[in-house]
LUMPA-563374 format. One record per atom (N, C-alpha, C, O): residue in one letter; x, y, z. Coordinates in steps of 0.001 Angstrom, whole numbers, plus 500000, padded with zeros to 6 digits. Layout:
AXYZ...
//
This chain:
X120079075389746221X118628075481746104X118061074211745478X118563073727744464X117016073683746092X116317072533745523X114822072770745645X114300073011746733X114141072695744503X112693072907744524X112021071961743552X112583071603742517X110816071566743900X110007070738743017X109134071674742196X108140072203742695X109508071880740925X108788072829740079X107368072364739804X106428073158739775X107236071060739604X105941070406739451X106087069035740096X107212068576740293X104994068368740431X105140067024740986X105992066139740082X105658065916738918X107091065643740630X107965064764739865X108983065464738993X109719064795738268X109055066797739034X110033067561738245X110812068458739210X110260069393739791X112081068163739366X112906068854740349X113953069734739673X114488069397738617X114233070876740314X115325071742739897X116272071912741066X115855072296742159X117550071628740840X118588071797741848X119621072765741292X120151072544740203X119909073820742014X120896074819741590X122020074838742619X121782074992743817X123253074679742131X124433074633742982X125361075793742626X126284075618741831X125133076968743200X125994078115742881X127405077918743421X127585077563744586X128404078148742574X129793078034742994X130681078775742002X130382078837740809X131760079329742501X132773079940741630X134010079047741534X135073079495741105X133864077780741936X134980076857741986X135502076487740600X136678076160740443X134615076539739586X134976076053738255X134855077156737212X134204078177737436X135492076932736074X135415077880734965X134368077466733941X134320078000732833X133538076515734321X132477076041733435X131148076046734179X131099076097735408X130078075992733402X128734075802733940X128231074451733428X128339074153732239X127690073653734315X127249072295733959X125741072168734159X125212072487735224X125072071703733131X123653071383733212X123513069868733094X124041069255732166X122809069284734028X122614067826734014X121114067552734169X120532067814735222X120507067030733119X119080066702733133X118963065184733186X119477064482732315X118285064686734210X118194063244734391X116730062788734391X115862063387735025X116506061715733659X115189061095733580X115272059765734312X116074058902733957X114440059603735336X114496058432736200X113233057596736036X112118058116736042X113434056289735889X112300055370735745X112630054068736449X113805053753736640X111615053301736839X111891051981737412X112684051127736427X112405051126735228X113661050410736937X114490049540736106X113657048353735632X113178047558736440X113489048242734313X112711047149733740X113407046651732481X113827047443731638X113523045345732362X114161044800731169X113445045272729913X114087045512728890X112126045408729973X111345045763728789X111697047133728234X111404047415727072X112323047998729041X112586049365728584X114065049734728522X114409050753727923X114947048941729120X116365049320729209X116984049529727832X117647050542727609X116784048600726907X117390048724725574X116770049889724811X117463050593724077X115477050090724983X114820051234724345X115466052536724796X115737053418723982X115707052648726075X116264053887726622X117685054123726117X118076055261725860X118452053048725978X119814053196725471X119806053656724018X120542054573723655X118986053032723190X118918053443721786X118381054862721671X118814055625720808X117452055211722525X116889056558722499X117955057613722763X117937058676722144X118881057333723673X119938058307723941X120783058551722695X121211059677722442X121024057494721916X121829057644720698X121131058535719690X121766059369719044X119819058360719552X119079059182718598X119035060638719029X119234061540718215X118772060868720318X118667062243720796X120019062950720774X120084064165720584X121080062204720964X122421062793720987X122920063134719596X123810063971719444X122351062490718570X122862062616717205X122322063830716470X123077064546715812X121023064065716576X120422065193715865X119056065517716444X118614064871717394X118393066501715884X117056066900716321X116351067544715139X116918067651714052X115114067972715352X114399068648714270X115080069959713894X115097070349712727X115636070631714890X116306071907714642X117700071684714062X118158072458713222X118366070635714508X119710070294714014X119628068886713421X119983067919714095X119168068752712176X118818067443711608X120001066558711226X119807065397710863X121211067082711300X122388066259711010X123400066415712131X123359067376712900X124306065455712210X125371065554713205X126247066773712940X126757067391713876X126418067113711690X127265068254711327X126670069556711847X127386070383712412X125355069747711659X124733070998712111X124716071066713637X124888072136714221X124509069933714263X124510069916715725X125907070249716247X126056071060717161X126917069627715671X128296069884716108X128703071333715853X129422071935716650X128234071885714734X128572073276714412X127975074225715449X128602075214715830X126760073919715901X126151074787716910X126912074700718227X127126075716718887X127319073507718611X128099073369719841X129414074135719737X129866074741720709X130015074105718571X131258074840718359X131036076341718494X131904077060718989X129875076810718054X129567078243718165X129384078672719614X129464079860719928X129137077705720501X129009078004721927X130351077764722627X130417077150723692X131403078261722003X132762078161722546X133150076696722784X133827076379723762X132721075819721894X133083074409722022X132431073713723193X133086072958723911X131138073958723399X130419073328724509X130433071807724385X130405071266723279X130476071125725527X130424069666725566X128994069208725804X128284069765726640X128580068188725063X127212067690725156X127235066173725020X127894065639724128X126520065477725896X126464064016725823X125203063505726499X124604064186727331X124810062286726125X123667061618726749X124075060167727008X124669059521726146X123755059664728191X124098058288728517X123091057670729462X122141058322729897X123309056404729773X122411055687730674X123205055124731844X124419054939731753X122511054855732937X123137054247734114X122062053559734932X120875053860734809X122495052637735760X121587051957736683X121965052342738099X123143052352738456X120969052659738902X121162052933740322X120150052082741084X119018052510741310X120561050873741480X119650050007742204X118409049665741393X118499049029740343X117250050090741885X115979049802741222X115601050858740188X114500050829739638X116521051794739926X116242052867738974X117108052731737727X118233052235737778X116553053185736606X117346053368735395X117296054849735072X116229055461735093X118451055422734775X118443056862734504X119106057195733181X120111056601732790X118513058156732515X119101058767731330X119643060124731758X118915060949732311X120919060343731499X121546061600731883X121942062415730670X122687061945729810X121445063632730605X121751064563729520X122634065662730097X122218066386731001X123846065789729580X124814066706730173X125308067717729159X125581067387728005X125417068960729615X126008070003728777X126878070894729652X126457071346730717X128091071138729187X129021071997729904X129474073116728981X129880072874727845X129401074338729481X129823075505728706X130824076323729517X130918076193730738X131551077152728821X132434078101729503X131588079021730371X130530079493729956X132073079267731585X131340080151732487X131134081517731841X132011082021731139X129978082105732081X129637083388731460X130589084516731859X130613085559731205X131374084322732922X132357085342733312X133445085501732258X134096086543732181X133641084456731440X134773084449730517X134348084559729051X135148084283728156X133109084955728797X132623085049727419X132046086436727152X131740087193728073X131907086746725857X131334088040725472X129812088037725533X129181089090725626X129236086852725481X127774086729725497X127387085607726445X128088084597726506X126302085748727181X125895084698728123X125608083378727405X124847083342726438X126217082306727880X126037080999727250X124975080145727933X124376079283727289X124729080365729221X123771079521729931X122380079555729293X121788078493729102X121832080731728953X120518080726728295X120533079975726962X119567079293726619X121633080101726212X121729079396724935X121843077883725151X121297077098724376X122547077486726196X122677076059726494X121327075466726884X120972074374726441X120578076188727716X119252075705728111X118329075612726903X117549074667726786X118415076589726006X117582076565724802X117960075404723888X117095074769723285X119262075135723792X119726074005722973X119189072687723524X118690071855722767X119289072494724833X118803071252725431X117300071108725267X116786069999725118X116608072220725294X115156072144725084X114844071615723689X113946070788723534X115562072071722680X115295071577721322X115655070095721207X114959069334720535X116741069689721862X117166068287721803X116116067377722421X115772066339721856X115611067770723579X114719066899724341X113272066943723859X112575065929723902X112815068106723403X111390068251723104X111087068393721616X109923068417721215X112139068485720797X111931068565719352X112843067558718643X113734067952717890X112625066274718880X113468065259718232X113202065191716737X112217065733716237X114086064527716050X113999064414714586X112967063338714242X113298062163714080X111700063777714135X110588062872713853X109776063362712661X109712064556712367X109171062413711997X108199062711710939X107007061785711139X107161060570711262X105826062371711170X104576061614711291X104593060672712492X104169059521712396X105085061171713618X105059060383714842X106068059261714915X105932058352715735X107085059314714064X108102058260714058X109474058902713912X109614059930713250X110481058302714527X111828058831714380X112283058741712928X111889057837712191X113111059688712540X113693059684711200X114297058312710921X115141057826711674X113851057694709826X114224056306709548X115722056135709335X116306055158709806X116353057078708627X117783056940708361X118587057017709660X119509056232709879X118224057976710519X118920058097711801X118683056863712656X119614056330713261X117444056413712706X117113055243713513X117904054011713052X118494053301713866X117905053775711754X118591052583711227X120081052641711533X120680051635711914X120684053824711364X122119053957711615X122451053721713087X123386052986713405X121685054345713984X121993054234715407X121656052852715953X122324052368716867X120638052220715408X120335050847715826X121472049913715423X121879049048716198X121973050092714223X123090049268713764X124338049526714607X125050048589714966X124603050794714923X125770051128715747X125675050463717121X126655049912717622X124480050522717726X124303049914719043X124442048398718956X125024047773719842X123910047811717891X124032046366717717X125505045959717594X125926044955718170X126280046739716844X127702046444716700X128423046567718048X129294045760718372X128053047577718817X128680047752720134X128362046569721054X129255046022721702X127098046184721106X126717045070721972X127398043774721535X127800042966722373X127528043580720217X128206042380719716X129685042399720081X130273041351720351X130289043588720092X131728043689720364X132073043302721795X133225042977722084X131087043332722702X131354042986724094X131772041528724240X132435041158725209X131381040704723274X131796039297723313X133302039141723149X133860038099723490X133960040173722627X135413040125722446X136160040726723628X137385040635723706X135424041339724546X136019041925725745X135809040938726890X134762040933727538X136815040105727127X136639039005728079X136425039487729514X135700038850730277X137040040590729881X136864041086731245X135422041543731458X134814041243732485X134882042272730477X133495042699730564X132559041502730508X131573041438731243X132873040555729633X132049039358729489X131945038606730820X130866038143731190X133055038486731529X133036037787732813X132246038568733858X131483037980734625X132425039887733894X131706040713734866X130201040647734637X129424040541735586X129797040710733375X128374040599733061X127868039188733332X126730039000733761X128726038193733076X128333036808733286X128047036490734739X127060035819735044X128902036965735648X128687036657737058X127462037406737590X126771036904738478X127187038596737059X125988039312737487X124722038647736945X123701038595737631X124791038143735720X123667037389735163X123379036166736032X122221035840736294X124427035502736469X124278034324737320X123699034710738678X122788034053739180X124227035766739262X123812036189740599X122370036687740619X121587036322741496X122026037531739633X120689038130739608X119709037343738730X118627037836738411X120089036123738342X119301035378737364X117822035321737638X117024035301736701X117425035294738912X116005035233739251X115299036565739027X114070036626739032X116060037616738833X115488038949738609X116088039513737317X117174040093737337X115387039342736208X115931039726734911X116130041238734770X116968041677733983X115384042023735509X115598043472735455X117005043825735909X117645044698735323X117488043157736942X118827043401737457X119892042625736690X121045043049736616X119500041485736120X120495040596735514X121073041129734214X122236040866733906X120282041878733440X120790042330732144X121652043580732328X121516044283733329X122529043858731377X123345045072731456X122477046335731454X121357046327730943X123000047404732025X122252048658732102X122020049279730737X121207050193730601X122743048781729702X122601049331728356X121803048403727438X121628048710726259X121315047268727963X120418046431727190X121085045256726510X122245044943726777X120329044599725614X120799043389724953X120474043430723459X119572044149723029X121209042661722688X120951042539721253X119581041913721012X118875042296720079X119214040968721838X117926040303721694X116778041305721784X115852041264720974X116836042196722759X115767043179722924X115843044280721878X114831044898721549X117038044527721354X117213045567720340X116570045171719014X116030046021718307X116626043894718678X116230043436717345X114806043830716969X114538044141715809X113897043821717932X112481044059717617X112094045529717591X110956045849717247X112995046427717942X112632047849718020X112501048458716637X113274048143715733X111511049335716479X111287050071715235X111270051557715522X111175051981716674X111362052338714468X111355053796714627X110052054273715262X110062055215716054X108953053646714932X107660054058715482X107483053577716925X106944054309717757X107931052354717229X107779051864718606X108663052649719562X108284052886720709X109843053054719095X110721053849719949X110156055252720156X110289055824721237X109527055803719124X108893057115719260X107771057059720285X107591057995721064X107014055965720289X105938055811721271X106515055739722682X105948056302723618X107643055046722834X108261054974724162X108815056333724578X108738056703725750X109373057076723628X109864058418723932X108745059270724555X108964059960725550X107567059214723968X106443059990724498X106084059533725913X105774060348726781X106132058229726126X105832057679727451X106858058152728478X106503058533729594X108129058123728091X109181058551728995X109025060025729366X109143060390730536X108766060852728388X108650062287728655X107451062619729537X107435063652730207X106466061759729537X105274062004730346X105381061449731759X104786061994732689X106143060359731923X106076059648733199X107375059610733989X107331059451735209X108522059748733352X109782059698734109X109864060846735111X109412061958734841X110447060555736270X110838061633737171X111968062417736497X112820061826735834X111979063718736660X112985064561736011X113710065380737078X113086066019737924X115031065345737018X115857066140737936X116805066981737094X117662066442736394X116656068293737158X117512069227736425X118472069856737427X118046070489738393X119763069679737195X120766070231738098X121668071185737324X122160070851736245X121880072367737880X122756073363737264X123811073756738282X123494074155739403X125087073638737875X126203073942738760X127100074969738090X127477074808736930X127440076025738819X128342077049738294X128110078374738973X127402078457739976X128707079409738425X128551080763738956X127243081334738419X127236082142737491X126137080897739019X124806081212738497X123922081769739607X124181081579740796X122872082462739179X121873082984740094X120669082039740090X120087081810739029X120279081486741233X119191080508741260X117887081014740644X117191080250739976X117549082272740852X116307082795740289X116374082836738765X115401082495738093X117503083248738223X117650083291736779X117634081884736179X117078081665735103X118243080947736879X118220079562736404X116792079034736405X116365078404735438X116057079281737471X114673078809737553X113840079366736401X112984078673735852X114097080621736041X113344081232734940X113651080554733606X112776080464732745X114882080078733425X115266079434732170X114515078129731933X114253077756730789X114169077436733018X113542076124732885X112055076133733234X111392075098733161X111538077284733607X110145077352734051X109159076976732956X108100076417733241X109499077280731693X108539077014730615X108849075733729845X108269075501728784X109751074898730359X109963073607729705X108660072810729768X108022072760730819X108260072191728666X106958071500728621X106979070142729332X106839069089728710X107156070202730639X107155068998731465X105926069029732359X105823069868733254X105004068124732117X103784068066732922X104066067394734262X105073066706734432X103155067608735205X103266066939736503X103204065422736318X102475064916735465X103972064719737123X104011063259737076X103329062690738312X103352063297739383X102732061535738152X102006060934739267X102935060309740296X102570060175741464X104129059928739871X105052059268740789X105747060268741693X105925061430741329X106140059809742873X106996060592743753X108431060122743556X108700059295742684X109354060645744362X110739060200744259X110789058699744496X110391058248745570X111257057911743545X111166056452743657X112187055864744614X113235056455744872X111861054689745136X112810053957745974X113944053457745098X113725053062743953X115147053475745631X116309053159744804X117012051868745229X117552051164744375X117021051542746509X117790050402746992X117167049078746558X115955048884746646X118029048168746083X117597046820745709X118392045818746531X119603045964746703X117703044795747039X118382043767747822X117852042408747403X116657042138747526X118735041551746909X118364040201746493X118522039253747679X119596039196748278X117485038518748024X117628037571749145X118753036574748884X118963036143747751X119458036222749923X120553035264749772X120011033851749580X118883033546749966X120832033001748980X120470031598748843X121582030759749476X122728031205749541X121263029563749938X122235028790750724X123423028269749924X124503028074750481X123239028042748634X124295027449747819X124972028497746940X124340029461746507X126252028298746683X126993029173745775X126747028697744344X127010027540744016X126245029590743498X126010029264742095X127332029323741345X128135030226741580X127565028381740456X128820028358739698X128528028151738219X127575027470737841X129373028753737398X129247028567735951X130632028659735323X131443029507735697X130890027774734364X132130027804733591X131781027982732122X130928027272731589X132439028927731472X132219029183730054X133543029046729316X134543029658729692X133539028237728263X134741028036727455X134750029020726288X133762029150725566X135864029705726115X136012030655725015X137416030505724432X138249029767724958X137652031207723357X138988031237722763X139786032351723431X139723033508723014X140532031998724463X141267033012725233X142492032388725865X142487031207726209X143535033172726018X144754032709726669X144712032939728167X145281032159728931X144030034022728603X143966034350730015X142553034069730522X141572034492729912X142459033367731619X141150033063732203X140689034226733080X141498035006733584X139389034320733247X138781035304734141X137976034553735192X137188033664734872X138184034919736431X137468034283737536X136852035378738387X137554036093739101X135522035505738304X134807036573738994X133861035989740037X133295034913739844X133700036702741131X132871036249742242X131901037353742647X132259038530742642X130672036974742997X129652037928743425X129253037622744858X128941036480745194X129265038644745699X128924038507747113X127691039354747425X127558040481746947X126798038795748229X125719039603748775X126269040383749961X126944039823750825X125975041677749997X126467042544751060X125286043073751852X124397043725751304X125284042790753127X124227043309754001X124658044681754498X125572044794755314X124003045712754007X124393047071754366X123172047977754297X122105047560753848X123330049197754737X122293050192754536X122789051167753480X123977051182753161X121908051965752945X122275052853751857X122665054216752395X121814055026752762X123969054451752435X124545055725752879X124435055946754390X124717057045754868X124029054924755148X123949055059756601X125234054643757279X126279054568756632X125174054367758591X126376054029759354X126977052712758903X128199052567758882X126139051748758540X126645050468758049X127394050644756736X128377049952756467X126913051583755921X127536051818754616X128994052230754789X129863051742754066X129268053111755726X130640053573755934X131548052402756309X132659052287755792X131080051539757200X131885050387757601X132087049426756439X133170048866756272X131037049234755632X131149048348754481X132135048898753465X132910048145752875X132107050199753262X133025050824752321X134476050610752751X135333050297751924X134747050778754034X136112050571754534X136505049097754413X137623048784754003X135590048197754766X135881046765754691X136179046336753259X137106045563753018X135391046837752312X135599046468750912X136906047025750380X137605046336749637X137256048253750738X138531048822750313X139705048029750893X140710047809750219X139566047611752129X140619046822752780X140745045446752138X141852044934751969X139630044856751786X139620043522751182X140158043535749755X141045042748749423X139630044423748904X140049044371747504X139848045628746695X140090045621745488X139408046722747326X139011047902746567X140087048935746338X139809049996745780X141317048655746755X142379049646746579X143716048947746386X143815047728746532X144734049716746059X146078049154745870X146712048737747187X147749048074747196X146092049124748306X146570048690749622X145875047420750083X146213046876751135X144921046949749320X144048045864749762X144769044534749892X145859044337749354X144134043631750618X144692042293750797X144676041506749496X145594040732749229X143644041695748683X143608041006747396X144791041417746532X145486040566745976X145016042710746422X146111043200745582X147461042745746136X148328042280745396X147620042888747447X148921042594748059X149244041104748049X150359040704747716X148261040288748417X148553038872748643X148263037969747446X148962036976747241X147251038297746662X146920037449745516X147724037862744291X148286037015743597X147778039143744030X148484039612742827X149977039754743058X150779039251742270X150363040442744144X151775040776744320X152587039629744935X153570039181744346X152181039161746107X152981038151746804X152901036776746147X153926036144745892X151674036312745873X151503034970745299X151690034953743791X151923033899743200X151585036135743165X151716036256741700X150774035291740971X151149034654739987X149554035203741478X148586034287740891X147533034999740046X146630034350739516X147634036323739910X146623037050739148X147280038205738392X148157038897738909X146831038386737169X147251039557736400X146616040814736986X147207041894736979X145412040645737488X144742041710738241X143800041039739230X143309039939738976X143549041693740345X142639041177741367X142112042358742158X142875043047742836X140830042592742077X140250043745742761X138772043500743026X138176042570742483X138196044339743861X136768044264744154X136126045623743942X136803046651743942X134819045617743762X134041046853743708X132732046630744458X132213045515744517X132214047709745026X131033047641745884X129928048492745286X130107049687745054X128783047868745039X127601048564744534X126590048643745674X125839047698745915X126579049779746372X125716049922747547X124241049902747176X123407049469747971X123910050367745973X122509050435745572X121914049044745330X120694048882745351X122765048045745103X122271046688744840X122771045664745866X122544044466745702X123442046122746912X123938045198747925X124850044146747346X124746042970747696X125754044554746454X126597043628745703X128062044014745833X128415045187745714X128911043028746076X130356043203745923X130820042233744842X130523041040744886X131544042765743886X132037041974742763X133557041902742834X134229042928742940X134094040691742775X135544040481742706X135887040056741286X135258039154740734X136889040708740695X137322040394739339X138800040016739360X139623040702739967X139121038908738684X140521038493738576X140817037998737170X139946037454736492X142057038193736744X142566037598735519X143665036630735901X144656037036736509X143516035349735558X144415034320736078X144761033295734997X144221033335733892X145653032391735328X145857031176734551X144787030171734982X144553029976736174X144149029541734010X143045028658734340X143413027562735328X142584027172736150X144644027059735262X145073025968736140X145140026397737607X145175025556738505X145158027725737845X145287028236739212X143951028575739850X143914029175740924X142866028205739210X141545028641739681X141296028293741153X140915029172741926X141498027062741548X141181026671742924X142083027359743928X141639027765745003X143353027486743572X144282028164744477X143900029633744653X143988030173745756X143477030276743568X143036031672743641X141757031776744468X141619032681745291X140826030854744252X139583030865745026X139865030740746520X139250031424747337X140794029866746863X141144029684748276X141784030948748847X141489031346749974X142657031573748065X143317032799748544X142323033946748720X142411034705749686X141395034069747803X140368035107747928X139550034875749197X139282035807749956X139163033631749413X138422033292750634X139234033663751873X138685034191752840X140535033389751847X141384033668753004X141515035169753268X141602035588754423X141530035970752216X141665037425752409X140416038005753071X140512038876753936X139252037521752664X138028038000753306X137977037518754754X137557038253755647X138407036286754975X138451035763756345X139393036589757218X139140036784758407X140471037067756625X141417037889757389X140757039182757852X140984039628758976X139947039782756994X139242041006757397X138226040681758491X138110041414759473X137488039577758319X136491039174759317X137161038932760676X136617039296761718X138323038327760650X139012037968761898X139868039094762476X140466038946763541X139919040214761769X140714041337762257X142193041161762057X142993041765762771X142579040332761084X143988040061760832X144573041123759904X144979040832758778X144606042330760389X145203043456759676X145650044482760704X145087044572761795X146655045243760351X147241046173761316X146426047455761421X145663047802760519X146603048142762532X145968049446762698X146493050432761655X145761051294761167X147774050287761328X148368051183760341X147722050991758971X147457051966758266X147470049737758592X146818049480757307X145391050010757311X144944050607756331X144676049794758408X143311050308758497X143295051825758342X142456052369757625X144220052505759012X144284053960758906X144622054384757484X144043055341756971X145552053685756843X145948054036755478X144784053860754505X144599054674753600X144007052805754691X142847052580753826X141817053685754018X141270054203753045X141553054043755261X140579055114755531X141083056443754980X140305057219754425X142373056711755129X142944057944754571X142818057953753052X142545058992752451X143022056778752432X142884056697750977X141472056984750513X141276057654749499X140484056483751243X139088056769750919X138819058267750998X138168058836750122X139316058892752038X139085060330752220X139818061146751158X139279062135750662X141021060752750808X141759061466749758X141011061378748428X140893062370747708X140510060194748109X139767060012746861X138488060845746863X138143061466745857X137793060855747991X136547061617748069X136820063117748024X136067063872747409X137886063540748667X138243064962748657X138544065428747235X138137066518746831X139250064603746490X139556064935745096X138289064959744251X138174065760743323X137335064082744571X136089064023743800X135306065324743903X134581065688742976X135444066021745014X134720067282745183X135251068383744270X134692069478744230X136321068101743540X136810069025742521X136253068689741142X136717069231740138X135274067811741085X134675067377739819X133223067838739717X132406067463740558X132877068647738701X131474069029738520X130561067818738355X129434067813738849X131048066795737662X130232065592737468X129893064948738806X128744064578739047X130887064814739672X130647064222740985X129634065049741772X128733064491742397X129770066347741746X128896067206742547X127445067153742077X126524067166742894X127239067093740760X125857067003740278X125266065627740582X124073065513740866X126089064589740525X125599063266740916X125286063208742405X124303062588742811X126114063848743216X125852063888744650X124522064557744949X123790064132745843X124215065603744199X122941066289744401X121766065354744132X120746065409744820X121918064496743126X120868063522742836X120749062516743980X119641062216744424X121869061996744456X121832061010745535X121213061603746803X120491060918747527X121500062869747062X120926063509748240X119415063660748119X118712063693749129X118915063752746900X117474063786746680X116862062402746868X115799062261747473X117542061384746346X116987060030746356X117199059305747682X116381058473748074X118299059621748375X118669058882749586X118787059867750747X119767060606750829X117814059886751633X117835060872752730X119087060825753594X119501061847754141X119706059625753723X120878059498754593X122189059859753911X123244059777754540X122153060252752652X123391060564751932X124106061747752587X123452062708752993X125436061693752697X126187062816753279X125929064097752490X125844064070751263X125808065204753193X125516066473752542X126766067212752091X126685068136751281X127929066807752612X129178067471752242X130343066557752609X130154065487753187X131550066998752263X132723066173752523X132946065971754012X133278064865754438X132770067016754810X133026066901756250X132130065838756878X132574065085757745X130880065773756448X129968064769756993X130401063366756570X130361062429757367X130816063231755309X131319061943754836X132560061538755618X132681060395756059X133477062478755787X134725062184756493X134462061778757941X135117060878758467X133518062434758571X133196062100759963X132718060653760079X133056059953761033X131929060214759098X131416058843759135X132541057828758923X132586056798759596X133446058120757989X134556057197757738X135489057135758940X135920056050759331X135801058272759523X136704058294760680X136116057559761871X136856057031762701X134790057518761964X134131056856763100X134145055341762995X133840054652763968X134496054812761826X134509053354761631X135685052752762391X136831053148762178X135408051802763273X136481051154764021X136697049721763527X135994049242762637X137658049069764108X138048047720763703X136869046743763796X136652045934762893X136121046827764885X135003045904765081X133937046089764004X133369045110763521X133663047334763626X132665047600762589X133117047046761242X132305046531760475X134413047153760957X134953046606759708X134813045084759701X134408044499758696X135146044454760811X135043042995760890X133596042533760692X133345041553759991X132655043238761307X131256042854761172X130767043064759743X130016042244759215X131189044159759118X130796044416757734X131311043318756818X130591042862755930X132545042890757024X133111041820756202X132395040504756448X132218039707755526X131984040273757687X131265039035758009X129911038989757307X129354037913757092X129395040137756959X128102040212756275X128234040137754759X127254040360754048X129418039829754253X129638039625752819X129606038130752532X130507037400752946X128578037670751830X128360036243751613X128545035901750138X127885036473749270X129449034963749863X129669034520748497X128408033844747959X127844032956748598X127973034282746767X126738033775746176X126926033184744782X126140032333744366X127944033615744059X128112033116742686X129565033260742250X130243034218742624X130037032296741454X131355032389740815X131201032085739335X130414031228738933X131969032807738539X131898032658737085X133324032503736567X134184033350736808X133555031417735857X134895031098735354X134854031110733833X134200030277733205X135563032069733256X135650032198731801X137040031719731389X138040032335731757X137108030651730648X138404030047730381X138485029510728961X137469029255728314X139709029347728494X139966028746727200X140958027608727344X141611027467728378X141065026819726332X141972025675726398X143403026114726682X144152025415727365X143783027288726149X145169027745726293X145473028242727697X146640028410728054X144427028484728508X144657029047729841X144683027974730915X144888028274732091X144479026733730520X144411025666731522X145688024821731515X145807023876732295
//
């Protein structure tokens, strides 16, 4: 069941007896903007920590424990041109408890979201100061994670002309520094009034009873409709390059490719197969030829972000091998473009995609996310069989064309004196 309770406020109910838990996923969707990304990340920390009803972490944790150890979390993510805050709660299915937990879970989330720990229109100062410091420490610690640093660096280089896309989905220390308890409270009010809201409930539930639980949530109608999600950065003729010197023994060499594809349509299926064949799986040419045969990389893999038309290649190498690795990566993509792969390998890659997707359907998290994608993207597969049909229909020529539409746009080399 999917219904728009009010303009911009959606309820999706997924009845199933497949799991022994009930999952509630409340998502707040807003246009991706650098000005708000860090605010939204810090806001999740405050809302996850306490509320007016549960003013300390101890009282909040004790209440979750009283609900048979319910799981509760809040996080952020980027989906193309959207930024989303996801509030998740999982409880034991009511079939296995002495008292119904779903109504209590919905009531708990209502207090978390609509009764934050505020005084005089400002977040509790002690909570704010603690969580701001925690987030600052986390963001600072990323400088010590060289793999993450390289991945963020190549995306900053690639999306540099668009700062909304260039910054991490969780924000920056620079933007965090100026936030105050009162300014964040003002943004909280703005978010609650204007964000699109999608409430998804999955489990052995009755849709009418679920609708009644959320009918009186104080969510006003929003002026926005379901927002566009796909982002595509125009290509540029030259490959952007950057080298950063750090104190490290192992170098990181990451590459960003523009991918011409559609979002969840027929081109998407071919692109997914091409990317898996190139570098997205343990059967891939990158893994087999760069890491295993040539032994030139500690790791070598690719990932595909369909919402942003981006393929990212990540490698850990010896700095002295940079050019040789770059040439080998280029050759592996050329091999896919030229059809230099066996039918058996193509079939194995497609089977691997289907096996992974089939296993994902055993995950409540995956299913609730799929429900969101089906709302945002009309062409999204409605079930596994539809997804499988699209993957099976991909032939050699479609894979070659998809690979030909992958254009190298940026390389980022993170190296230290000891790695060269």
